[in-house]
C-alpha positions in Angstrom: 9.0 -20.4 -28.1 6.3 -20.0 -25.5 3.9 -22.8 -24.8 2.1 -21.7 -21.6 -1.0 -23.6 -22.4 -0.3 -25.7 -25.5 -1.9 -25.3 -28.9 -5.6 -26.3 -29.1 -7.2 -27.6 -32.3 -10.7 -28.0 -33.5 -11.6 -30.2 -36.5 -15.1 -29.9 -37.8 -16.7 -32.4 -40.3 -13.4 -33.4 -41.9 -13.6 -35.8 -44.8 -10.7 -37.2 -46.8 -10.6 -39.6 -49.8 -7.8 -41.6 -51.2 -7.6 -43.0 -54.7 -7.4 -46.8 -54.9 -7.2 -47.1 -58.6 -8.3 -45.0 -61.6 -11.9 -45.4 -60.9 -12.4 -46.1 -57.1 -11.9 -43.9 -54.1 -12.0 -44.8 -50.4 -13.4 -42.5 -47.7 -10.8 -42.8 -45.0 -12.2 -39.9 -43.0 -15.9 -39.2 -43.1 -17.5 -36.1 -41.4 -15.1 -36.4 -38.5 -15.1 -33.8 -35.7 -12.6 -33.5 -32.8 -11.6 -30.9 -30.2 -8.3 -31.1 -28.4 -7.7 -28.5 -25.6 -4.4 -26.8 -25.0 -2.2 -29.1 -22.9 -4.5 -32.1 -23.3 -3.1 -35.5 -24.2 -5.2 -37.7 -26.6 -4.6 -41.1 -28.2 -6.2 -42.2 -31.4 -6.4 -46.0 -31.8 -7.8 -48.2 -34.5 -7.2 -51.2 -36.8 -4.2 -51.1 -39.2 -5.1 -49.2 -42.4 -8.1 -47.5 -40.9 -6.7 -44.0 -41.6 -5.0 -43.1 -38.2 -1.8 -41.8 -39.8 -3.8 -39.9 -42.5 -5.9 -38.2 -39.7 -2.7 -37.3 -37.8 -1.3 -35.7 -41.0 -4.4 -33.7 -41.5 -4.5 -32.5 -37.9 -0.8 -31.6 -38.0 -1.3 -29.6 -41.3 1.0 -31.9 -43.2 -1.8 -32.8 -45.7 -4.4 -30.4 -47.1 -7.9 -30.7 -45.8 -10.2 -31.8 -48.6 -13.5 -31.1 -46.9 -14.3 -29.6 -43.5 -12.7 -27.1 -41.3 -9.6 -27.2 -39.1 -8.7 -24.3 -36.7 -5.9 -23.7 -34.1 -5.7 -21.5 -31.1 -3.0 -20.7 -28.6 -3.6 -19.0 -25.3 -7.1 -18.1 -26.6 -5.9 -16.5 -29.8 -6.5 -17.9 -33.3 -3.3 -18.9 -35.0 -2.4 -19.7 -38.6 -1.1 -23.0 -40.0 2.4 -21.5 -40.3 2.4 -20.8 -36.5 1.3 -24.4 -35.9 4.2 -25.7 -37.9 6.8 -23.5 -36.2 5.5 -24.6 -32.8 5.1 -28.3 -33.4 7.2 -31.3 -32.6 7.0 -34.8 -34.2 7.8 -38.3 -33.1 7.6 -41.1 -35.6 7.8 -44.9 -35.5 10.8 -44.9 -37.8 12.8 -42.4 -35.6 13.9 -40.3 -38.7 17.3 -39.6 -37.2 20.3 -38.5 -39.4 22.8 -41.4 -39.4 25.7 -39.1 -40.2 25.2 -37.1 -37.0 25.8 -38.3 -33.4 22.9 -38.2 -30.8 23.8 -34.7 -29.6 23.8 -33.1 -33.0 20.5 -34.9 -34.0 18.9 -33.2 -31.0 20.6 -29.9 -31.6 19.7 -29.7 -35.3 16.2 -28.1 -34.9 17.8 -25.4 -32.8 20.7 -24.8 -35.2 18.3 -24.5 -38.1 16.7 -21.6 -36.3 20.1 -20.1 -35.2 19.2 -20.5 -31.6 22.1 -19.9 -29.2 23.6 -22.6 -27.0 22.0 -25.3 -29.2 24.4 -28.0 -28.2 24.1 -27.2 -24.5 20.3 -27.3 -24.7 20.5 -30.6 -26.6 22.8 -32.0 -24.0 20.3 -31.1 -21.3 17.5 -33.0 -23.2 19.7 -36.0 -23.7 20.2 -36.0 -20.0 16.5 -35.7 -19.5 16.0 -38.9 -21.5 18.8 -40.7 -19.7 21.3 -40.6 -22.6 23.9 -38.1 -21.6 26.5 -40.9 -21.6 25.7 -41.7 -25.3 25.6 -38.1 -26.7 28.7 -38.6 -28.9 27.6 -41.9 -30.3 26.4 -42.2 -33.9 22.7 -43.0 -33.8 23.4 -46.1 -35.9 25.2 -47.6 -32.8 22.2 -46.9 -30.5 19.5 -49.5 -29.7 15.9 -48.9 -30.9 14.8 -47.7 -27.5 17.8 -45.3 -27.4 17.1 -44.0 -30.8 13.5 -43.3 -29.9 14.6 -41.4 -26.8 16.8 -39.3 -29.0 13.8 -38.6 -31.2 11.8 -37.6 -28.2 14.5 -35.3 -27.0 14.7 -33.7 -30.5 10.9 -33.3 -30.6 10.9 -31.4 -27.2 14.1 -29.5 -27.4 12.4 -26.5 -29.2 9.7 -26.4 -26.4 6.9 -26.9 -28.9 3.3 -26.1 -28.0 2.0 -29.3 -29.6 3.5 -32.8 -30.3 2.2 -35.1 -33.0 3.3 -38.8 -32.5 2.7 -41.5 -35.0 3.1 -45.0 -33.6 6.1 -43.8 -31.5 6.6 -47.2 -29.8 5.7 -49.4 -32.8 9.3 -50.7 -33.2 10.0 -51.3 -29.6 9.6 -54.3 -27.2 6.9 -54.0 -24.6 9.1 -52.9 -21.7 11.0 -50.3 -23.7 7.8 -49.1 -25.3 6.3 -48.5 -21.8 9.4 -46.6 -20.7 9.5 -44.4 -23.8 5.8 -43.7 -23.6 6.0 -42.7 -19.9 8.8 -40.3 -20.7 6.9 -38.7 -23.5 3.7 -38.2 -21.4 5.7 -36.9 -18.5 7.5 -34.3 -20.6 4.3 -33.2 -22.2 2.6 -32.7 -18.9 5.6 -31.0 -17.4 5.8 -28.6 -20.3 2.0 -28.1 -20.7 2.4 -29.4 -24.3 -0.6 -30.7 -26.2 0.0 -34.3 -27.3 -1.9 -36.0 -30.2 -0.7 -39.6 -30.5 -1.7 -42.4 -32.9 -1.1 -45.9 -31.7 -2.2 -49.5 -31.8 -0.9 -50.0 -28.3 -3.9 -49.8 -26.0 -1.8 -49.8 -22.8 0.0 -46.7 -24.1 -3.4 -45.1 -25.1 -4.7 -45.5 -21.6 -1.9 -43.4 -20.2 -3.3 -40.3 -21.9 -6.1 -38.0 -20.9 -8.5 -39.2 -23.5 -8.7 -42.0 -25.9 -10.5 -42.2 -29.3 -11.1 -45.1 -31.6 -11.2 -44.5 -35.4 -13.5 -46.9 -37.3 -15.1 -46.4 -40.7 -13.8 -42.9 -40.9 -15.4 -41.7 -37.6 -14.1 -41.2 -34.1 -15.7 -42.5 -30.9 -14.6 -41.7 -27.4 -13.3 -44.6 -25.4 -14.3 -44.3 -21.8 
């Protein structure tokens, strides 16, 4: 994969409803617009239940857009949703590691699924990048929460994605570990010119990124 400038995205007047019961619907996202430039790092904050994860799913193409328009470009060229998915990485609060695999093979899995050569060697390099080369043969169930999230970050970056979507990536970690993990993720994104779209309730983490937005009543406001 090539990610010379990162994937840029432009959301225009997105609206999204969820059904509460048989009669009522809630407008989680309401006429929301957002532009994220290639290589930019943005954080989206907001109260629990305000729709941050739903917005991230829409921006990542994991949920269909109900109303509005969402476009993606890479190196100045318009790209389709399939291209976005092939060139995306994801980091989640719950890690989503496979317990039957050790750390090395969890990181190598995205490469092996694409039949990329030297998958384990590349995975080993990324485990070294996150400071876990000495734990590469350990089952992920024997790793601490911070170690598991480092494995998840290595897995997200091993394919050299052009954009990373992160949903509360430090939500299950203590304050010090969260800070270390967040710094790693931001450092890797900057070094690889990877666009980073991150949802978090951690304001200290949000401030590490290039731009911060707050989601409230379905609308985004820029936090200076």
